[in-house]
PDB file of N, CA, C and O in Angstrom, chain B, residues numbered from 101:
ATOM      1  N   MET B 101      23.207 -31.262   9.750  1.00  0.00           N
ATOM      2  CA  MET B 101      21.805 -30.955   9.549  1.00  0.00           C
ATOM      3  C   MET B 101      21.400 -29.661  10.230  1.00  0.00           C
ATOM      4  O   MET B 101      20.329 -29.126   9.946  1.00  0.00           O
ATOM      5  N   ASP B 102      22.232 -29.147  11.122  1.00  0.00           N
ATOM      6  CA  ASP B 102      21.897 -27.888  11.777  1.00  0.00           C
ATOM      7  C   ASP B 102      21.837 -26.750  10.774  1.00  0.00           C
ATOM      8  O   ASP B 102      21.032 -25.831  10.924  1.00  0.00           O
ATOM      9  N   TYR B 103      22.677 -26.802   9.758  1.00  0.00           N
ATOM     10  CA  TYR B 103      22.666 -25.715   8.771  1.00  0.00           C
ATOM     11  C   TYR B 103      21.370 -25.705   7.973  1.00  0.00           C
ATOM     12  O   TYR B 103      20.917 -24.640   7.555  1.00  0.00           O
ATOM     13  N   VAL B 104      20.771 -26.858   7.756  1.00  0.00           N
ATOM     14  CA  VAL B 104      19.497 -26.916   7.028  1.00  0.00           C
ATOM     15  C   VAL B 104      18.396 -26.266   7.867  1.00  0.00           C
ATOM     16  O   VAL B 104      17.621 -25.460   7.353  1.00  0.00           O
ATOM     17  N   SER B 105      18.325 -26.607   9.140  1.00  0.00           N
ATOM     18  CA  SER B 105      17.300 -26.021   9.998  1.00  0.00           C
ATOM     19  C   SER B 105      17.535 -24.526  10.201  1.00  0.00           C
ATOM     20  O   SER B 105      16.591 -23.786  10.476  1.00  0.00           O
ATOM     21  N   ALA B 106      18.783 -24.075  10.070  1.00  0.00           N
ATOM     22  CA  ALA B 106      19.079 -22.650  10.189  1.00  0.00           C
ATOM     23  C   ALA B 106      18.705 -21.896   8.913  1.00  0.00           C
ATOM     24  O   ALA B 106      18.368 -20.713   8.973  1.00  0.00           O
ATOM     25  N   LEU B 107      18.762 -22.563   7.765  1.00  0.00           N
ATOM     26  CA  LEU B 107      18.470 -21.885   6.504  1.00  0.00           C
ATOM     27  C   LEU B 107      17.000 -21.938   6.098  1.00  0.00           C
ATOM     28  O   LEU B 107      16.568 -21.118   5.287  1.00  0.00           O
ATOM     29  N   VAL B 108      16.236 -22.855   6.623  1.00  0.00           N
ATOM     30  CA  VAL B 108      14.849 -23.006   6.184  1.00  0.00           C
ATOM     31  C   VAL B 108      14.001 -21.761   6.479  1.00  0.00           C
ATOM     32  O   VAL B 108      13.323 -21.293   5.565  1.00  0.00           O
ATOM     33  N   PRO B 109      13.996 -21.199   7.684  1.00  0.00           N
ATOM     34  CA  PRO B 109      13.140 -20.029   7.917  1.00  0.00           C
ATOM     35  C   PRO B 109      13.445 -18.835   7.000  1.00  0.00           C
ATOM     36  O   PRO B 109      12.503 -18.250   6.465  1.00  0.00           O
ATOM     37  N   PRO B 110      14.713 -18.442   6.790  1.00  0.00           N
ATOM     38  CA  PRO B 110      14.957 -17.324   5.882  1.00  0.00           C
ATOM     39  C   PRO B 110      14.532 -17.615   4.440  1.00  0.00           C
ATOM     40  O   PRO B 110      14.040 -16.729   3.741  1.00  0.00           O
ATOM     41  N   VAL B 111      14.725 -18.850   4.006  1.00  0.00           N
ATOM     42  CA  VAL B 111      14.333 -19.206   2.638  1.00  0.00           C
ATOM     43  C   VAL B 111      12.819 -19.150   2.494  1.00  0.00           C
ATOM     44  O   VAL B 111      12.314 -18.633   1.498  1.00  0.00           O
ATOM     45  N   VAL B 112      12.092 -19.671   3.467  1.00  0.00           N
ATOM     46  CA  VAL B 112      10.630 -19.634   3.421  1.00  0.00           C
ATOM     47  C   VAL B 112      10.140 -18.192   3.433  1.00  0.00           C
ATOM     48  O   VAL B 112       9.233 -17.843   2.678  1.00  0.00           O
ATOM     49  N   MET B 113      10.726 -17.352   4.277  1.00  0.00           N
ATOM     50  CA  MET B 113      10.325 -15.952   4.329  1.00  0.00           C
ATOM     51  C   MET B 113      10.644 -15.245   3.017  1.00  0.00           C
ATOM     52  O   MET B 113       9.861 -14.411   2.563  1.00  0.00           O
ATOM     53  N   ALA B 114      11.763 -15.559   2.408  1.00  0.00           N
ATOM     54  CA  ALA B 114      12.116 -14.948   1.130  1.00  0.00           C
ATOM     55  C   ALA B 114      11.124 -15.343   0.046  1.00  0.00           C
ATOM     56  O   ALA B 114      10.740 -14.508  -0.773  1.00  0.00           O
ATOM     57  N   VAL B 115      10.708 -16.594   0.029  1.00  0.00           N
ATOM     58  CA  VAL B 115       9.736 -17.050  -0.968  1.00  0.00           C
ATOM     59  C   VAL B 115       8.410 -16.320  -0.770  1.00  0.00           C
ATOM     60  O   VAL B 115       7.814 -15.855  -1.741  1.00  0.00           O
ATOM     61  N   PHE B 116       7.943 -16.214   0.462  1.00  0.00           N
ATOM     62  CA  PHE B 116       6.696 -15.494   0.713  1.00  0.00           C
ATOM     63  C   PHE B 116       6.819 -14.014   0.368  1.00  0.00           C
ATOM     64  O   PHE B 116       5.870 -13.415  -0.140  1.00  0.00           O
ATOM     65  N   PHE B 117       7.977 -13.420   0.640  1.00  0.00           N
ATOM     66  CA  PHE B 117       8.194 -12.012   0.322  1.00  0.00           C
ATOM     67  C   PHE B 117       8.140 -11.785  -1.183  1.00  0.00           C
ATOM     68  O   PHE B 117       7.519 -10.828  -1.644  1.00  0.00           O
ATOM     69  N   VAL B 118       8.777 -12.645  -1.941  1.00  0.00           N
ATOM     70  CA  VAL B 118       8.739 -12.532  -3.403  1.00  0.00           C
ATOM     71  C   VAL B 118       7.300 -12.687  -3.897  1.00  0.00           C
ATOM     72  O   VAL B 118       6.875 -11.963  -4.797  1.00  0.00           O
ATOM     73  N   GLY B 119       6.560 -13.611  -3.324  1.00  0.00           N
ATOM     74  CA  GLY B 119       5.157 -13.778  -3.697  1.00  0.00           C
ATOM     75  C   GLY B 119       4.338 -12.539  -3.375  1.00  0.00           C
ATOM     76  O   GLY B 119       3.486 -12.139  -4.169  1.00  0.00           O
ATOM     77  N   LEU B 120       4.581 -11.933  -2.234  1.00  0.00           N
ATOM     78  CA  LEU B 120       3.877 -10.709  -1.859  1.00  0.00           C
ATOM     79  C   LEU B 120       4.172  -9.579  -2.829  1.00  0.00           C
ATOM     80  O   LEU B 120       3.261  -8.866  -3.249  1.00  0.00           O
ATOM     81  N   ILE B 121       5.429  -9.411  -3.186  1.00  0.00           N
ATOM     82  CA  ILE B 121       5.809  -8.362  -4.141  1.00  0.00           C
ATOM     83  C   ILE B 121       5.140  -8.616  -5.488  1.00  0.00           C
ATOM     84  O   ILE B 121       4.668  -7.677  -6.130  1.00  0.00           O
ATOM     85  N   ARG B 122       5.094  -9.875  -5.923  1.00  0.00           N
ATOM     86  CA  ARG B 122       4.440 -10.182  -7.203  1.00  0.00           C
ATOM     87  C   ARG B 122       2.965  -9.846  -7.167  1.00  0.00           C
ATOM     88  O   ARG B 122       2.428  -9.322  -8.143  1.00  0.00           O
ATOM     89  N   VAL B 123       2.294 -10.139  -6.054  1.00  0.00           N
ATOM     90  CA  VAL B 123       0.868  -9.809  -5.935  1.00  0.00           C
ATOM     91  C   VAL B 123       0.670  -8.302  -5.953  1.00  0.00           C
ATOM     92  O   VAL B 123      -0.246  -7.804  -6.608  1.00  0.00           O
ATOM     93  N   ILE B 124       1.516  -7.577  -5.246  1.00  0.00           N
ATOM     94  CA  ILE B 124       1.387  -6.118  -5.220  1.00  0.00           C
ATOM     95  C   ILE B 124       1.584  -5.542  -6.614  1.00  0.00           C
ATOM     96  O   ILE B 124       0.822  -4.673  -7.039  1.00  0.00           O
ATOM     97  N   VAL B 125       2.585  -6.011  -7.321  1.00  0.00           N
ATOM     98  CA  VAL B 125       2.860  -5.490  -8.659  1.00  0.00           C
ATOM     99  C   VAL B 125       1.732  -5.848  -9.618  1.00  0.00           C
ATOM    100  O   VAL B 125       1.337  -5.022 -10.440  1.00  0.00           O
ATOM    101  N   LYS B 126       1.213  -7.055  -9.524  1.00  0.00           N
ATOM    102  CA  LYS B 126       0.161  -7.482 -10.448  1.00  0.00           C
ATOM    103  C   LYS B 126      -1.153  -6.757 -10.202  1.00  0.00           C
ATOM    104  O   LYS B 126      -1.944  -6.598 -11.132  1.00  0.00           O
ATOM    105  N   THR B 127      -1.408  -6.314  -8.974  1.00  0.00           N
ATOM    106  CA  THR B 127      -2.673  -5.657  -8.685  1.00  0.00           C
ATOM    107  C   THR B 127      -2.616  -4.151  -8.926  1.00  0.00           C
ATOM    108  O   THR B 127      -3.627  -3.469  -8.761  1.00  0.00           O
ATOM    109  N   GLN B 128      -1.478  -3.627  -9.307  1.00  0.00           N
ATOM    110  CA  GLN B 128      -1.396  -2.204  -9.635  1.00  0.00           C
ATOM    111  C   GLN B 128      -2.026  -1.988 -10.995  1.00  0.00           C
ATOM    112  O   GLN B 128      -1.758  -2.727 -11.942  1.00  0.00           O
ATOM    113  N   GLY B 129      -2.859  -0.976 -11.083  1.00  0.00           N
ATOM    114  CA  GLY B 129      -3.507  -0.695 -12.363  1.00  0.00           C
ATOM    115  C   GLY B 129      -4.684  -1.615 -12.573  1.00  0.00           C
ATOM    116  O   GLY B 129      -5.301  -2.082 -11.615  1.00  0.00           O
ATOM    117  N   GLY B 130      -4.992  -1.872 -13.813  1.00  0.00           N
ATOM    118  CA  GLY B 130      -6.096  -2.763 -14.122  1.00  0.00           C
ATOM    119  C   GLY B 130      -7.431  -2.048 -14.120  1.00  0.00           C
ATOM    120  O   GLY B 130      -7.497  -0.823 -14.225  1.00  0.00           O
ATOM    121  N   ALA B 131      -8.491  -2.826 -13.999  1.00  0.00           N
ATOM    122  CA  ALA B 131      -9.843  -2.307 -14.122  1.00  0.00           C
ATOM    123  C   ALA B 131     -10.218  -1.367 -12.977  1.00  0.00           C
ATOM    124  O   ALA B 131     -11.001  -0.437 -13.172  1.00  0.00           O
ATOM    125  N   ASN B 132      -9.674  -1.598 -11.802  1.00  0.00           N
ATOM    126  CA  ASN B 132     -10.058  -0.785 -10.648  1.00  0.00           C
ATOM    127  C   ASN B 132      -9.182   0.444 -10.462  1.00  0.00           C
ATOM    128  O   ASN B 132      -9.395   1.203  -9.516  1.00  0.00           O
ATOM    129  N   LYS B 133      -8.205   0.664 -11.335  1.00  0.00           N
ATOM    130  CA  LYS B 133      -7.280   1.774 -11.139  1.00  0.00           C
ATOM    131  C   LYS B 133      -8.009   3.105 -11.120  1.00  0.00           C
ATOM    132  O   LYS B 133      -7.734   3.928 -10.246  1.00  0.00           O
ATOM    133  N   ALA B 134      -8.918   3.350 -12.039  1.00  0.00           N
ATOM    134  CA  ALA B 134      -9.633   4.629 -12.089  1.00  0.00           C
ATOM    135  C   ALA B 134     -10.471   4.828 -10.827  1.00  0.00           C
ATOM    136  O   ALA B 134     -10.531   5.930 -10.283  1.00  0.00           O
ATOM    137  N   LYS B 135     -11.115   3.757 -10.367  1.00  0.00           N
ATOM    138  CA  LYS B 135     -11.935   3.852  -9.157  1.00  0.00           C
ATOM    139  C   LYS B 135     -11.059   4.130  -7.930  1.00  0.00           C
ATOM    140  O   LYS B 135     -11.417   4.943  -7.077  1.00  0.00           O
ATOM    141  N   GLU B 136      -9.918   3.454  -7.847  1.00  0.00           N
ATOM    142  CA  GLU B 136      -9.019   3.680  -6.715  1.00  0.00           C
ATOM    143  C   GLU B 136      -8.447   5.090  -6.757  1.00  0.00           C
ATOM    144  O   GLU B 136      -8.346   5.751  -5.723  1.00  0.00           O
ATOM    145  N   ASP B 137      -8.073   5.553  -7.945  1.00  0.00           N
ATOM    146  CA  ASP B 137      -7.544   6.909  -8.069  1.00  0.00           C
ATOM    147  C   ASP B 137      -8.595   7.936  -7.681  1.00  0.00           C
ATOM    148  O   ASP B 137      -8.271   8.930  -7.031  1.00  0.00           O
ATOM    149  N   ALA B 138      -9.849   7.718  -8.065  1.00  0.00           N
ATOM    150  CA  ALA B 138     -10.926   8.644  -7.711  1.00  0.00           C
ATOM    151  C   ALA B 138     -11.141   8.668  -6.201  1.00  0.00           C
ATOM    152  O   ALA B 138     -11.383   9.731  -5.629  1.00  0.00           O
ATOM    153  N   ALA B 139     -11.055   7.517  -5.557  1.00  0.00           N
ATOM    154  CA  ALA B 139     -11.227   7.460  -4.106  1.00  0.00           C
ATOM    155  C   ALA B 139     -10.108   8.216  -3.399  1.00  0.00           C
ATOM    156  O   ALA B 139     -10.356   8.927  -2.425  1.00  0.00           O
ATOM    157  N   VAL B 140      -8.883   8.066  -3.884  1.00  0.00           N
ATOM    158  CA  VAL B 140      -7.750   8.782  -3.287  1.00  0.00           C
ATOM    159  C   VAL B 140      -7.899  10.279  -3.513  1.00  0.00           C
ATOM    160  O   VAL B 140      -7.661  11.070  -2.600  1.00  0.00           O
ATOM    161  N   ASP B 141      -8.293  10.677  -4.719  1.00  0.00           N
ATOM    162  CA  ASP B 141      -8.478  12.095  -5.011  1.00  0.00           C
ATOM    163  C   ASP B 141      -9.567  12.692  -4.124  1.00  0.00           C
ATOM    164  O   ASP B 141      -9.423  13.814  -3.641  1.00  0.00           O
ATOM    165  N   ALA B 142     -10.660  11.949  -3.906  1.00  0.00           N
ATOM    166  CA  ALA B 142     -11.741  12.445  -3.053  1.00  0.00           C
ATOM    167  C   ALA B 142     -11.267  12.584  -1.605  1.00  0.00           C
ATOM    168  O   ALA B 142     -11.607  13.558  -0.934  1.00  0.00           O
ATOM    169  N   ALA B 143     -10.492  11.623  -1.126  1.00  0.00           N
ATOM    170  CA  ALA B 143      -9.986  11.701   0.243  1.00  0.00           C
ATOM    171  C   ALA B 143      -9.033  12.878   0.402  1.00  0.00           C
ATOM    172  O   ALA B 143      -9.072  13.579   1.413  1.00  0.00           O
ATOM    173  N   LEU B 144      -8.188  13.095  -0.583  1.00  0.00           N
ATOM    174  CA  LEU B 144      -7.276  14.245  -0.521  1.00  0.00           C
ATOM    175  C   LEU B 144      -8.039  15.558  -0.573  1.00  0.00           C
ATOM    176  O   LEU B 144      -7.682  16.511   0.120  1.00  0.00           O
ATOM    177  N   ALA B 145      -9.086  15.620  -1.387  1.00  0.00           N
ATOM    178  CA  ALA B 145      -9.896  16.835  -1.464  1.00  0.00           C
ATOM    179  C   ALA B 145     -10.589  17.115  -0.132  1.00  0.00           C
ATOM    180  O   ALA B 145     -10.653  18.264   0.304  1.00  0.00           O
ATOM    181  N   ARG B 146     -11.115  16.053   0.523  1.00  0.00           N
ATOM    182  CA  ARG B 146     -11.749  16.240   1.830  1.00  0.00           C
ATOM    183  C   ARG B 146     -10.741  16.720   2.859  1.00  0.00           C
ATOM    184  O   ARG B 146     -11.043  17.604   3.661  1.00  0.00           O
ATOM    185  N   ALA B 147      -9.553  16.147   2.841  1.00  0.00           N
ATOM    186  CA  ALA B 147      -8.523  16.557   3.796  1.00  0.00           C
ATOM    187  C   ALA B 147      -8.108  18.001   3.547  1.00  0.00           C
ATOM    188  O   ALA B 147      -7.911  18.763   4.493  1.00  0.00           O
ATOM    189  N   GLU B 148      -7.975  18.377   2.293  1.00  0.00           N
ATOM    190  CA  GLU B 148      -7.603  19.756   1.968  1.00  0.00           C
ATOM    191  C   GLU B 148      -8.703  20.724   2.393  1.00  0.00           C
ATOM    192  O   GLU B 148      -8.418  21.797   2.926  1.00  0.00           O
ATOM    193  N   ALA B 149      -9.962  20.346   2.158  1.00  0.00           N
ATOM    194  CA  ALA B 149     -11.076  21.206   2.553  1.00  0.00           C
ATOM    195  C   ALA B 149     -11.131  21.352   4.071  1.00  0.00           C
ATOM    196  O   ALA B 149     -11.393  22.442   4.580  1.00  0.00           O
ATOM    197  N   ALA B 150     -10.889  20.277   4.785  1.00  0.00           N
ATOM    198  CA  ALA B 150     -10.888  20.345   6.249  1.00  0.00           C
ATOM    199  C   ALA B 150      -9.746  21.215   6.744  1.00  0.00           C
ATOM    200  O   ALA B 150      -9.898  21.973   7.702  1.00  0.00           O
ATOM    201  N   ARG B 151      -8.604  21.101   6.086  1.00  0.00           N
ATOM    202  CA  ARG B 151      -7.454  21.919   6.481  1.00  0.00           C
ATOM    203  C   ARG B 151      -7.732  23.391   6.207  1.00  0.00           C
ATOM    204  O   ARG B 151      -7.394  24.253   7.018  1.00  0.00           O
ATOM    205  N   GLN B 152      -8.350  23.679   5.062  1.00  0.00           N
ATOM    206  CA  GLN B 152      -8.672  25.062   4.722  1.00  0.00           C
ATOM    207  C   GLN B 152      -9.728  25.606   5.694  1.00  0.00           C
ATOM    208  O   GLN B 152      -9.671  26.768   6.096  1.00  0.00           O
ATOM    209  N   GLY B 153     -10.689  24.755   6.065  1.00  0.00           N
ATOM    210  CA  GLY B 153     -11.713  25.178   7.011  1.00  0.00           C
ATOM    211  C   GLY B 153     -11.107  25.503   8.359  1.00  0.00           C
ATOM    212  O   GLY B 153     -11.489  26.487   8.993  1.00  0.00           O
ATOM    213  N   ALA B 154     -10.169  24.688   8.801  1.00  0.00           N
ATOM    214  CA  ALA B 154      -9.503  24.945  10.076  1.00  0.00           C
ATOM    215  C   ALA B 154      -8.656  26.210   9.980  1.00  0.00           C
ATOM    216  O   ALA B 154      -8.560  26.969  10.944  1.00  0.00           O
ATOM    217  N   TRP B 155      -8.050  26.434   8.838  1.00  0.00           N
ATOM    218  CA  TRP B 155      -7.230  27.632   8.644  1.00  0.00           C
ATOM    219  C   TRP B 155      -8.106  28.881   8.655  1.00  0.00           C
ATOM    220  O   TRP B 155      -7.723  29.897   9.236  1.00  0.00           O
ATOM    221  N   ASP B 156      -9.291  28.818   8.012  1.00  0.00           N
ATOM    222  CA  ASP B 156     -10.205  29.952   7.981  1.00  0.00           C
ATOM    223  C   ASP B 156     -10.784  30.234   9.350  1.00  0.00           C
ATOM    224  O   ASP B 156     -11.038  31.391   9.685  1.00  0.00           O
ATOM    225  N   ALA B 157     -10.998  29.200  10.148  1.00  0.00           N
ATOM    226  CA  ALA B 157     -11.570  29.379  11.485  1.00  0.00           C
ATOM    227  C   ALA B 157     -10.596  30.086  12.397  1.00  0.00           C
ATOM    228  O   ALA B 157     -11.017  30.808  13.301  1.00  0.00           O
ATOM    229  N   GLU B 158      -9.290  29.898  12.184  1.00  0.00           N
ATOM    230  CA  GLU B 158      -8.288  30.551  13.013  1.00  0.00           C
ATOM    231  C   GLU B 158      -8.189  32.037  12.692  1.00  0.00           C
ATOM    232  O   GLU B 158      -7.900  32.845  13.575  1.00  0.00           O
ATOM    233  N   ALA B 159      -8.424  32.395  11.452  1.00  0.00           N
ATOM    234  CA  ALA B 159      -8.248  33.787  11.025  1.00  0.00           C
ATOM    235  C   ALA B 159      -9.369  34.685  11.464  1.00  0.00           C
ATOM    236  O   ALA B 159      -9.352  35.881  11.174  1.00  0.00           O
TER     237      ALA B 159
END
């Protein structure tokens, strides 16, 4: 019975890991994809503008 108690934690973790991957894959895209992409684009634009501002301040 020691082998059963040794195998249970890895099996449980593997099942939860597979479930997590399925949730991540299923939530990619869909109705919120455009909104999420716009939020990422806005954050990247702000970061680029801040970087350019810091670069201009040094010059």
